[in-house]
C-alpha positions, 0 to 999 in steps of 0.5 A, spaced: 809 719 160 810 721 167 808 715 172 811 719 178 804 719 181 801 713 179 794 711 181 790 705 180 783 703 180 780 696 179 773 695 177 771 687 177 777 684 172 779 691 169 785 695 172 786 702 170 793 705 172 794 713 171 800 714 167 799 722 166 795 728 169 795 730 161 790 727 156 795 724 151 793 720 146 799 715 145 803 715 138 800 710 133 794 708 137 787 707 134 780 709 136 776 703 140 769 703 142 767 706 148 768 700 153 774 697 156 772 690 157 766 685 154 763 680 159 764 674 155 759 670 159 754 676 161 755 680 155 756 686 160 761 692 158 766 696 162 763 702 159 767 709 159 763 715 159 765 723 159 766 729 155 772 728 150 773 721 152 777 716 148 778 709 149 784 707 144 789 701 142 795 699 139 797 692 138 799 690 145 795 696 150 789 699 151 788 706 154 783 711 156 784 718 154 780 723 159 781 730 158 776 732 163 775 725 167 771 719 166 765 715 169 766 707 168 760 704 169 758 696 169 752 693 170 755 689 176 759 694 179 758 701 182 760 707 178 767 709 178 770 716 177 777 716 173 781 723 174 783 727 168 789 724 164 791 718 161 790 711 164 793 704 162 787 699 162 790 692 164 785 686 164 786 681 170 789 674 167 789 667 170 794 661 170 792 654 169 798 649 170 794 643 167 793 647 160 796 643 155 799 649 151 803 655 154 798 659 150 792 656 154 796 657 161 795 664 162 789 667 159 784 673 160 779 672 166 772 671 163 766 674 167 
């Protein structure tokens, strides 16, 4: 995928990085529900809406594939527009130096 014109959009604790102007479903990716993050504390979702939009995942990564662009909605944030293309989804992480195990030291932010 072309990353020459990378564009980043953050909404809450989720970062979207555009990696291609074309809507390309990564090889081996499986269809996911139409959201990119669920608020563990609030139950709110970062929802993805639009014609032909797919949220897809592999074992290690999530993408939004949006041939005609997409709207990102969340109860606590303004609506954000994604341009047409393929976007990688990155969840914000936090570091706890006092955690007992390595696995607990770095974790996804919970809202």
